[in-house]
C-alpha positions in Angstrom: 38.1 -2.7 -25.0 36.0 -6.1 -24.4 36.4 -5.3 -20.3 34.7 -2.3 -21.3 31.7 -3.5 -22.9 31.2 -6.0 -20.4 31.7 -3.1 -17.7 29.1 -0.2 -20.2 26.4 -3.2 -20.3 26.5 -3.8 -15.6 26.7 0.0 -15.0 23.4 0.7 -17.6 21.7 -2.2 -16.5 21.4 -1.9 -12.2 21.1 2.3 -13.8 18.0 1.0 -15.2 17.1 -1.7 -12.3 16.9 1.4 -10.3 14.7 4.0 -13.0 12.7 0.5 -12.5 12.5 1.0 -8.9 11.8 4.7 -8.2 9.0 5.1 -11.2 7.2 1.4 -9.2 7.9 3.9 -5.5 6.4 7.1 -7.5 4.1 4.7 -9.0 2.8 3.8 -4.9 2.8 7.9 -3.2 0.5 8.8 -6.8 -1.6 6.1 -5.3 -1.5 7.0 -1.5 -2.2 10.0 -2.1 -5.3 10.0 -4.6 -6.4 7.6 -2.1 -5.9 9.8 0.9 -7.4 12.6 -0.5 -10.5 10.6 -1.3 -9.9 9.9 2.8 -10.1 13.1 3.1 -13.6 13.9 1.7 -15.6 11.0 2.6 -13.9 12.8 6.3 -15.2 15.8 5.8 -18.4 14.8 4.3 -18.0 13.2 8.1 -19.9 9.4 7.2 -17.4 8.1 9.0 -18.0 7.2 12.6 -14.8 8.3 14.7 -13.7 4.5 15.0 -13.8 3.9 11.2 -11.4 6.7 10.5 -8.9 6.0 13.3 -8.4 3.0 11.5 -8.8 4.2 7.4 -6.0 6.0 9.4 -3.6 3.5 10.1 -4.3 2.0 7.1 -3.9 4.7 5.5 -0.3 4.8 7.6 0.0 1.0 6.7 1.0 1.8 3.0 2.6 4.8 3.6 4.9 2.4 5.2 4.9 -0.7 2.3 5.4 2.1 0.0 8.7 3.6 2.0 10.3 0.4 2.0 8.7 -1.4 -1.4 6.6 -3.6 -0.6 4.1 -2.0 -3.2 2.2 -5.4 -3.7 1.3 -4.4 0.4 0.7 -1.0 0.1 -1.8 -1.4 -2.7 -3.7 -4.0 -1.1 -3.4 -1.9 1.9 -4.9 1.2 0.6 -7.8 -1.0 -1.1 -9.0 -2.6 1.6 -9.1 1.9 2.9 -11.0 2.6 0.2 -13.2 -0.7 0.7 -14.2 1.1 4.4 -15.2 3.8 2.8 -18.7 5.4 2.6 -19.7 7.2 -0.5 -20.3 10.8 0.2 -23.9 11.9 0.1 -24.3 14.9 -3.2 -23.9 19.0 -3.0 -26.2 19.7 -1.8 -27.4 22.2 -5.1 -26.5 18.4 -7.0 -29.6 17.1 -4.8 -32.1 20.5 -5.6 -31.6 19.5 -9.9 -33.0 16.1 -9.1 
């Protein structure tokens, strides 16, 4: 009986650790998607020059690889670096006219 309890406890702990890892991985993927959306908006507004677009895309690829490999700290740092390169897009024409 004691053996079953110990085995059950280990199984619960192992499954719990996997669930935490999956949650962290999903959070990384969600942050990556948010960063990619921000980059797309900036690129579509033609605020970045071609060299900066290539570098930002390279950083996003690196962050994606880090997320995939479970290196969430590196992914977060790389996404922050990519966001830091983005210049704010000018306001849409309708907003500029209203001001």
